[in-house]
C-alpha positions as CSV (number, residue, x, y, z in Angstrom):
1,M,92.8,122.6,127.4
2,T,92.1,121.4,130.9
3,D,88.3,121.6,131.1
4,T,86.4,118.6,129.8
5,L,83.7,119.5,127.2
6,L,82.3,116.0,126.3
7,T,82.4,112.8,128.3
8,I,81.4,109.5,126.6
9,E,80.8,106.6,128.9
10,G,80.1,103.0,127.7
11,L,78.3,103.9,124.5
12,T,77.1,100.7,122.8
13,K,75.1,100.4,119.5
14,A,74.3,97.1,117.8
15,Y,72.6,96.3,114.5
16,P,71.5,92.9,113.2
17,G,74.7,90.9,112.7
18,V,77.2,93.5,113.9
19,V,78.0,95.5,117.0
20,A,79.0,98.9,115.7
21,N,80.1,100.4,119.0
22,D,81.0,98.3,122.0
23,D,81.3,100.0,125.4
24,V,83.2,103.1,124.0
25,S,84.4,105.7,126.5
26,F,86.6,108.8,126.1
27,T,86.6,112.5,126.8
28,I,87.1,115.6,124.7
29,A,88.5,118.8,126.2
30,E,87.6,122.3,125.4
31,G,89.9,123.8,122.8
32,E,91.2,120.4,121.7
33,V,91.5,118.8,118.3
34,H,90.7,115.2,119.0
35,A,91.1,112.6,116.3
36,L,88.9,109.6,115.9
37,L,90.8,106.9,114.1
38,G,89.9,103.4,112.9
39,E,89.6,101.1,109.9
40,N,86.5,101.3,107.7
41,G,83.7,99.7,109.7
42,A,85.4,100.3,113.0
43,G,82.4,102.3,114.3
44,K,83.5,105.9,113.8
45,S,80.4,107.0,111.8
46,T,78.0,105.4,114.2
47,L,79.7,107.0,117.2
48,V,79.6,110.6,115.7
49,K,76.0,110.0,114.7
50,M,75.1,109.2,118.3
51,I,76.8,112.5,119.4
52,Y,75.0,114.4,116.7
53,G,71.6,112.9,117.5
54,L,71.1,110.8,114.3
55,V,71.4,107.5,116.1
56,K,70.2,106.5,119.6
57,P,72.6,104.4,121.6
58,D,71.5,101.1,123.1
59,S,73.3,101.8,126.3
60,G,75.8,104.2,127.8
61,R,75.6,107.9,128.5
62,M,77.1,111.3,127.4
63,T,77.8,114.4,129.4
64,L,78.3,117.8,127.7
65,R,79.7,120.6,129.9
66,G,78.7,118.7,133.0
67,T,75.1,118.2,131.9
68,A,73.5,114.9,130.7
69,F,73.5,114.9,126.9
70,A,71.2,112.6,124.9
71,P,70.0,114.4,121.7
72,N,67.1,112.6,120.0
73,E,67.7,114.6,116.8
74,P,70.3,116.8,115.2
75,R,68.3,119.9,116.1
76,A,68.7,119.1,119.7
77,A,72.4,118.5,119.3
78,R,72.8,121.9,117.5
79,A,70.8,123.6,120.2
80,A,73.3,122.2,122.8
81,G,76.3,123.5,120.8
82,V,77.3,120.5,118.6
83,A,77.7,121.0,114.9
84,M,78.8,118.7,112.2
85,V,80.4,119.0,108.7
86,F,79.7,115.8,106.8
87,Q,81.9,114.1,104.3
88,H,79.2,114.4,101.6
89,F,78.0,118.0,101.2
90,S,74.3,118.7,101.6
91,L,74.0,121.7,99.3
92,F,71.7,122.7,96.4
93,N,73.6,123.7,93.3
94,A,70.9,126.0,91.9
95,L,70.7,128.1,95.1
96,N,73.2,130.7,96.2
97,V,75.4,130.5,99.3
98,A,73.1,132.5,101.6
99,E,70.0,130.5,100.5
100,N,71.8,127.2,101.3
101,V,72.9,128.5,104.7
102,A,69.4,129.7,105.5
103,L,68.0,126.2,104.8
104,G,70.2,124.8,107.6
105,M,69.0,127.4,110.2
106,E,65.9,127.1,112.5
107,N,65.0,130.7,112.2
108,P,67.0,132.4,109.5
109,P,67.2,136.2,109.5
110,A,66.3,138.4,106.6
111,M,68.5,137.5,103.6
112,R,70.3,140.8,103.6
113,D,71.2,140.4,107.2
114,L,72.2,136.8,106.7
115,A,74.5,137.7,103.8
116,A,76.2,140.4,105.9
117,R,76.7,137.9,108.7
118,I,78.1,135.3,106.2
119,R,80.6,137.8,104.9
120,E,81.7,138.8,108.5
121,V,82.1,135.3,109.8
122,S,83.8,133.9,106.7
123,E,86.4,136.8,106.7
124,T,86.9,136.5,110.4
125,Y,87.9,132.8,110.1
126,G,89.9,133.2,106.8
127,L,87.3,131.4,104.6
128,P,86.0,134.3,102.4
129,L,82.7,133.6,100.7
130,D,80.4,135.7,98.4
131,P,76.9,135.0,99.9
132,Y,75.3,135.7,96.5
133,R,77.3,133.2,94.4
134,T,75.5,130.2,93.0
135,V,76.8,127.1,94.8
136,G,77.0,125.1,91.5
137,E,79.7,127.6,90.4
138,L,81.9,127.0,93.5
139,S,84.9,124.8,93.7
140,A,84.8,121.8,96.0
141,G,86.9,123.7,98.6
142,E,84.5,126.7,98.4
143,R,81.5,124.4,98.9
144,Q,83.1,123.0,102.1
145,R,83.5,126.6,103.3
146,V,79.7,127.0,102.9
147,E,79.2,123.9,105.2
148,I,81.7,125.2,107.7
149,I,80.3,128.7,107.8
150,R,76.8,127.3,108.2
151,C,78.1,125.5,111.3
152,L,80.0,128.5,112.7
153,L,76.9,130.6,112.5
154,Q,75.4,128.3,115.2
155,D,78.2,129.3,117.6
156,P,79.2,125.6,118.3
157,R,81.3,124.4,121.2
158,L,82.0,121.1,119.5
159,L,82.6,120.8,115.8
160,I,82.6,117.3,114.2
161,M,84.4,117.1,110.9
162,D,84.3,113.9,108.8
163,E,87.1,113.6,106.2
164,P,87.3,117.4,105.8
165,T,90.3,117.5,103.4
166,S,89.3,114.7,101.0
167,V,88.4,117.3,98.3
168,L,90.9,120.0,99.1
169,T,94.2,121.1,97.5
170,P,97.3,121.3,99.7
171,Q,96.8,125.1,99.8
172,E,93.2,124.8,100.9
173,V,94.2,122.3,103.6
174,D,96.6,124.9,105.0
175,I,93.8,127.5,105.1
176,L,91.4,125.0,106.8
177,F,94.0,124.1,109.5
178,E,94.5,127.8,110.2
179,T,90.8,128.2,110.7
180,L,90.6,125.2,113.0
181,R,93.5,126.5,115.1
182,K,91.7,129.8,115.4
183,L,88.5,128.1,116.6
184,T,90.4,126.0,119.2
185,G,92.0,129.2,120.4
186,E,88.5,130.4,121.2
187,G,87.8,127.2,123.2
188,V,85.9,125.3,120.5
189,A,86.6,121.6,120.5
190,I,87.1,119.7,117.2
191,L,86.3,116.0,116.8
192,Y,88.3,115.2,113.6
193,I,87.9,112.0,111.5
194,S,90.5,111.4,108.7
195,H,92.4,108.6,107.1
196,K,95.3,110.9,106.3
197,L,97.6,110.1,109.2
198,E,100.2,112.8,108.5
199,E,97.5,115.4,108.8
200,I,96.4,113.9,112.1
201,R,100.0,114.2,113.3
202,A,100.2,117.8,112.2
203,L,96.9,119.0,113.6
204,C,95.5,116.9,116.4
205,D,96.3,117.0,120.1
206,Q,94.9,113.6,121.1
207,A,93.6,110.5,119.2
208,T,91.2,107.8,120.1
209,I,91.5,104.6,118.1
210,L,88.6,102.3,117.4
211,R,88.9,98.7,116.3
212,H,85.9,96.5,115.7
213,G,83.7,99.0,117.6
214,R,85.9,99.1,120.7
215,N,88.2,101.8,122.0
216,V,91.6,100.1,121.8
217,G,93.8,103.0,122.9
218,T,94.8,106.6,122.7
219,C,97.9,108.4,121.6
220,V,99.4,111.8,121.1
221,P,99.7,112.0,117.3
222,S,102.6,114.4,117.3
223,Q,104.6,111.8,119.3
224,T,103.4,108.8,117.3
225,T,104.4,107.9,113.7
226,A,101.8,107.3,111.0
227,R,102.9,103.7,110.8
228,E,102.4,103.2,114.5
229,M,98.9,104.7,114.3
230,A,98.0,102.5,111.4
231,E,99.2,99.4,113.3
232,M,97.1,100.4,116.3
233,M,94.1,100.7,114.0
234,V,94.5,97.3,112.3
235,G,96.0,95.4,115.3
236,S,98.9,94.1,113.3
237,A,102.0,95.1,111.4
238,F,101.2,97.5,108.5
239,Q,102.6,96.7,105.1
240,P,102.9,99.5,102.6
241,P,102.5,98.7,98.9
242,E,105.4,97.1,97.1
243,R,106.2,98.4,93.7
244,A,107.9,95.8,91.5
245,A,109.7,96.6,88.2
246,R,107.4,96.3,85.3
247,A,108.0,95.9,81.6
248,L,105.8,98.1,79.4
249,G,104.0,96.6,76.4
250,D,102.1,98.1,73.5
251,V,99.7,101.0,73.8
252,A,96.5,99.6,75.3
253,L,94.5,102.9,75.5
254,E,94.8,105.9,73.2
255,I,92.8,109.0,73.4
256,T,93.2,111.6,70.6
257,S,91.8,115.2,70.7
258,L,88.8,114.1,72.8
259,S,86.2,116.8,73.5
260,A,82.9,116.3,75.2
261,K,80.2,118.6,76.6
262,S,79.4,118.0,80.3
263,P,75.8,116.8,80.8
264,S,75.6,118.9,83.9
265,E,75.1,122.7,83.9
266,F,77.7,122.9,86.6
267,G,80.1,120.4,85.2
268,T,83.3,120.8,83.2
269,S,83.4,120.0,79.5
270,L,86.5,118.1,78.1
271,K,88.7,120.1,75.7
272,D,91.1,118.4,73.3
273,I,92.3,115.6,75.6
274,S,95.1,113.3,74.3
275,L,96.9,110.6,76.1
276,T,98.2,107.0,75.9
277,V,98.5,104.3,78.4
278,R,100.6,101.2,77.8
279,A,100.1,97.6,79.0
280,G,101.8,97.3,82.3
281,E,101.7,101.1,83.0
282,I,99.9,103.2,85.6
283,L,99.2,106.7,84.4
284,G,98.1,109.1,87.2
285,L,95.9,112.1,86.5
286,G,95.7,114.7,89.3
287,G,93.6,117.9,89.7
288,V,91.3,119.7,92.0
289,A,87.8,118.3,92.1
290,G,85.4,119.6,89.4
291,N,88.0,120.0,86.6
292,G,86.7,117.3,84.3
293,Q,87.5,114.1,86.2
294,D,83.9,112.8,86.2
295,E,83.4,113.7,82.6
296,L,86.6,112.0,81.5
297,L,85.7,108.7,83.2
298,A,82.2,108.9,81.7
299,A,83.6,109.5,78.2
300,L,85.9,106.4,78.6
301,S,83.1,104.2,80.1
302,G,80.7,105.1,77.3
303,E,78.2,106.9,79.4
304,L,79.2,110.3,77.8
305,R,79.6,110.4,74.0
306,S,82.3,112.6,72.7
307,A,81.7,115.5,70.3
308,A,85.1,115.1,68.7
309,G,88.2,112.9,68.9
310,T,88.8,109.2,69.1
311,I,89.2,106.5,71.8
312,Q,91.1,103.3,70.9
313,L,91.4,100.1,72.9
314,K,94.4,98.1,71.7
315,G,94.2,99.8,68.3
316,K,90.5,99.3,67.9
317,P,88.1,102.3,67.8
318,V,85.6,102.1,70.7
319,G,84.3,105.7,70.9
320,R,81.0,104.8,69.3
321,L,80.4,101.7,71.6
322,G,78.2,101.7,74.7
323,P,79.4,100.8,78.2
324,G,78.5,97.1,77.9
325,A,80.4,96.6,74.6
326,R,83.4,98.4,75.9
327,R,83.4,96.1,79.0
328,R,83.2,93.0,76.9
329,L,86.4,94.2,75.1
330,G,88.2,94.7,78.4
331,L,87.8,98.5,79.1
332,L,86.5,98.7,82.7
333,T,85.8,101.7,84.9
334,A,85.1,102.5,88.5
335,P,83.5,106.0,89.1
336,E,84.1,108.2,92.1
337,E,80.5,108.2,93.4
338,R,80.3,104.7,94.8
339,L,76.8,104.8,96.2
340,G,74.3,105.4,93.4
341,H,76.7,105.3,90.5
342,A,79.2,102.5,91.1
343,A,76.7,100.5,93.2
344,A,72.9,100.5,93.6
345,P,72.1,101.3,97.3
346,E,69.2,98.9,97.7
347,M,70.6,96.0,95.9
348,S,72.7,93.2,97.5
349,L,76.4,92.8,97.0
350,T,75.7,89.8,94.8
351,E,73.3,91.8,92.6
352,N,75.8,94.7,92.4
353,A,78.4,92.2,91.3
354,I,76.1,91.1,88.5
355,L,75.6,94.7,87.3
356,T,79.1,95.0,85.8
357,A,80.4,91.4,85.7
358,A,77.5,89.5,84.2
359,Q,79.2,89.1,80.8
360,R,82.9,88.9,81.7
361,E,82.4,86.5,84.6
362,G,79.8,84.4,82.7
363,L,77.0,85.0,85.3
364,V,74.3,85.0,82.6
365,R,73.6,82.1,80.2
366,N,70.8,82.0,77.7
367,G,69.2,84.9,79.4
368,F,69.1,83.3,82.9
369,L,71.2,84.4,85.9
370,N,73.5,81.9,87.5
371,W,72.9,83.0,91.1
372,N,75.3,80.4,92.7
373,K,78.1,81.6,90.4
374,A,77.2,85.3,91.1
375,R,77.2,84.7,94.8
376,G,80.5,82.9,94.6
377,F,82.0,85.9,92.7
378,A,80.7,88.3,95.3
379,E,82.1,86.1,98.1
380,A,85.5,86.0,96.3
381,I,85.6,89.9,96.2
382,I,84.6,90.1,99.9
383,E,87.4,87.7,100.9
384,R,90.2,89.0,98.7
385,F,89.6,92.7,99.5
386,D,88.7,92.2,103.2
387,V,85.2,93.7,102.8
388,R,83.7,94.0,106.3
389,T,80.1,92.8,105.8
390,P,77.9,90.0,107.1
391,G,77.8,88.5,103.6
392,P,77.0,88.9,99.9
393,A,73.2,89.2,100.7
394,T,73.9,92.5,102.5
395,V,72.6,95.6,100.6
396,A,75.2,98.1,99.4
397,R,73.9,101.0,101.5
398,A,74.5,99.0,104.7
399,L,78.3,99.0,104.2
400,S,80.5,101.8,105.4
401,G,81.9,104.0,102.7
402,G,85.3,102.5,102.8
403,N,84.1,98.9,102.7
404,L,81.8,99.6,99.7
405,Q,84.8,101.3,98.0
406,K,86.9,98.1,98.5
407,F,84.0,96.0,97.0
408,V,83.6,98.3,94.0
409,I,87.4,98.3,93.2
410,G,87.6,94.6,93.9
411,R,84.7,93.9,91.6
412,E,86.5,95.5,88.6
413,V,90.0,94.3,89.4
414,M,88.9,90.7,89.7
415,Q,87.4,90.8,86.2
416,R,91.0,91.0,84.8
417,P,90.6,94.1,82.6
418,E,92.8,95.0,79.7
419,V,92.4,98.6,80.7
420,L,91.1,99.9,84.1
421,V,90.1,103.5,84.6
422,V,89.4,104.4,88.2
423,N,88.4,107.7,89.7
424,Q,89.4,108.3,93.4
425,P,90.3,104.6,94.2
426,T,91.0,105.2,97.9
427,W,88.6,108.0,98.7
428,G,87.4,107.7,102.3
429,V,89.2,104.4,103.1
430,D,91.6,103.8,105.9
431,A,95.4,103.5,105.6
432,S,95.4,99.7,105.6
433,A,92.6,99.5,103.0
434,A,94.2,102.2,100.9
435,A,97.5,100.3,100.8
436,A,95.6,97.1,99.8
437,I,93.8,98.9,96.9
438,R,97.0,100.5,95.7
439,Q,98.8,97.1,95.8
440,A,95.9,95.6,93.8
441,L,96.4,98.3,91.1
442,L,100.1,97.7,91.1
443,D,99.6,94.0,90.8
444,L,97.1,94.5,88.0
445,A,99.6,96.5,86.0
446,A,102.3,94.0,86.8
447,N,100.1,91.4,85.1
448,G,99.9,93.4,81.9
449,A,96.9,95.7,82.4
450,A,97.0,99.4,81.6
451,V,95.7,101.4,84.5
452,L,94.5,105.0,84.5
453,V,94.1,106.4,88.0
454,I,92.3,109.7,88.5
455,S,92.9,111.0,92.0
456,Q,93.0,114.1,94.1
457,D,95.5,112.4,96.4
458,L,98.9,113.5,95.1
459,D,100.8,111.2,97.5
460,E,98.8,108.3,96.1
461,L,99.7,109.2,92.5
462,M,103.3,109.8,93.3
463,E,103.4,106.4,95.0
464,I,102.0,104.2,92.3
465,S,102.0,106.0,88.9
466,D,104.7,105.8,86.2
467,R,103.7,109.1,84.5
468,F,101.6,112.0,85.7
469,G,99.4,114.7,84.2
470,A,96.9,117.1,85.6
471,L,93.4,118.2,84.6
472,N,92.5,121.9,84.8
473,E,89.2,123.3,83.5
474,G,88.7,120.3,81.2
475,R,92.2,120.4,79.7
476,L,95.1,118.0,80.3
477,S,98.6,119.2,81.0
478,D,101.6,117.6,79.3
479,I,102.3,114.1,80.7
480,R,105.6,113.6,82.4
481,P,107.5,110.8,84.2
482,T,106.5,110.9,87.9
483,R,110.0,110.3,89.2
484,R,111.3,113.6,87.7
485,L,108.5,115.8,89.1
486,S,108.9,118.2,92.0
487,V,106.0,119.5,94.1
488,E,106.3,122.9,92.6
489,E,106.0,121.5,89.0
490,I,102.9,119.5,90.1
491,G,101.4,122.6,91.5
492,L,101.9,124.4,88.2
493,M,100.4,121.6,86.3
494,M,97.3,121.5,88.5
495,G,97.0,125.2,88.2
496,G,96.8,125.0,84.4
497,A,100.3,125.7,83.3
498,H,100.9,124.4,79.8
499,G,103.7,124.2,77.4
500,M,105.9,121.7,79.3
501,E,107.7,119.2,77.2
502,V,105.8,116.0,76.9
503,A,107.8,113.0,77.9
504,H,107.1,109.8,76.0
505,V,107.8,106.5,77.5
């Protein structure tokens, strides 16, 4: 790993009110896994978009294999040997694997030849795929394989990966890392973005740290602790969440024999779900993506009506109530899809605050909106949860994913719910922001709320939850005290093992 593949010199990109990248310079060597670290809003996404041709820099230059490199569109970047796997998959559920791959190619071969090539490349790199399977039937990990294989068919020299393990099981992460090491052994460089610092330490050779758009340093991850990297990112001491002792109260949320058909052809229907969450308790539900998490949150929010079973809030049946009525009674939810579901992309943060808080925060009176009060509520969320934005008038789509996540979670927490159900609370946020969100959930429980956390991050669930269960194919495992669980038991629960003794707290 001595030959330089990509040189970045003084890249700068500014938008109204913010400098996304400020004179950024670093190099990536051939066969190197190079981490790009930083808080949400530090400029990582803008930087990789410039490398991939999605954004044009205001100043600075790039050199790829000794030649000036200034792609004006992704097609030019791909032609030069740069490929990218995005955090959000760009696949069509109704098409098969080969058809999806063909859509990403300039001149795709005949479908039979392409299918044979997909089989060959996927097996070579340990990511086996059936080219004729419908994408909507694939797991999240298999969908990511489609994106990776589509890139590998371009024979890239630089592969950019944005949060590649956010939807993977621990076993799938191991397979991905084996694939990446095989690629680097062939001279391919990997530019790797992730907020999972222990993964960075295990995989990456070098790391560049961005803070407020500037390169503030580099490190060798294997020789640097996760806490040291987090402190380099935030520029100050890093405080992990503090878990105080909590007294549990009465049952706040009770679900009994809940079944509901998924509204999506490719979704997972809920099958006989039963659980309780007490006041002051955090119940963690794990599971691989696509096993009923979205459907469970929708059933609890009132967006999806159940075919059988009951939902009770503090002893009162709420299963027949709509989302607004449930919110007024104190049952609040925060879905996984932050842009488009939890927040309206083209609406301002003030308007997005109104969407869920109008009644509970008294933002509407006699049919009229109190804009000053709504703006004040949005400003309070921004300040308390350190949302990096020019102000409450900023539209939601202008925020980085992590900052929008902080706003969405903050909006619900600050409404003082009796019960909060949240799906993937720290998805795509940096270590500091994740710690702040987890602390907010712990504080909410300490103040007497019942909290149901649905997450694919097992470390997160082990850190904050009192009891743990796992969703598999729409069914819920027995629920057990978190402190008594081993990694092996958690794996069995996530894999669908049933019959374990239910522990009641």
